[in-house]
C-alpha positions, 0 to 999 in steps of 0.5 A: 500500500502506497499512501500520499498525505499532505503535511501541516506545512503544505496545508498552511502554504495552501491556506496562505495562498488562498487568502480569504478563501482558506476554508477551501484548502481541504478541498484543494488538497483532496483534489490534488491528492486524488489527481496525484494518486491517478498519475502515480498509479500510471507511473508505477505501472509504466515503471514496473513494465520497464523493470519486469517482463510480465506478459500480461499488462496487469500492473495497473488493474491490480492497483486500486485507489482509495481517494482522499476527501476534504475530511480525510486528506489521505489518498492510497494506492492498494495492490493485492495479489499472490505470486505469479507463475513463471510462465507469466514472464519471458521464459524458455523451456528446452530439454536442457532445462527451463530458463526465465527472465523476470527482471529484464536481465536476460534468461537465467537457468532455473537451477537449485543445486544440480536440479534443473526446472522443466515444463509440463502442462503449461507450468514450470516445475522443479524437483526438490531432490533427486527423487521423482517426487515431490515437485513444486510449481515455480513462481515469482514475486507478487505484483504488490511486491514488484510495485513496492520495490524501492530499487526497481519501481517505487524508489525510482518513481517517488520523486516524480510523485512528490513533484506531481503533488506540488504541481497539482496543488498549485494548479488547484489553487490557480483554478480557485483563485485565478 
């Protein structure tokens, strides 16, 4: 869950700029927060698409926005989901062993110890020991974990989100005053 909220200094800044209409500050801020949440969801989805090789463009649809109101000056982007199967990513499964590219760093062999992964019935499996059974379906991170990654997605997009919030607050002030 990614949360956007305005601190007391920003609230006072908006009230000062509004002058005699400072009672409208919560409305201005809630509108700016909601616009920021929508643009942030788009930015996060685009950055995640650049960082990961997920085939289905499910990043944006897996993020829901809880909007801010004048009484609650907090907007949230929530994402829920379970780990994705390896077959949702770019992969190759020749007889010599399955390979996958999850973070756009090239195909890497899926090997644990000396045991290679293999494809059966549209899934990538791997044995847990030299015995035939048990086998496990391989999966990757979930979409919320990918989006929340400080190194690959959220950490890169965060400064842009903060500048968007300032920009939208100024635009809302101009609309009201101007």
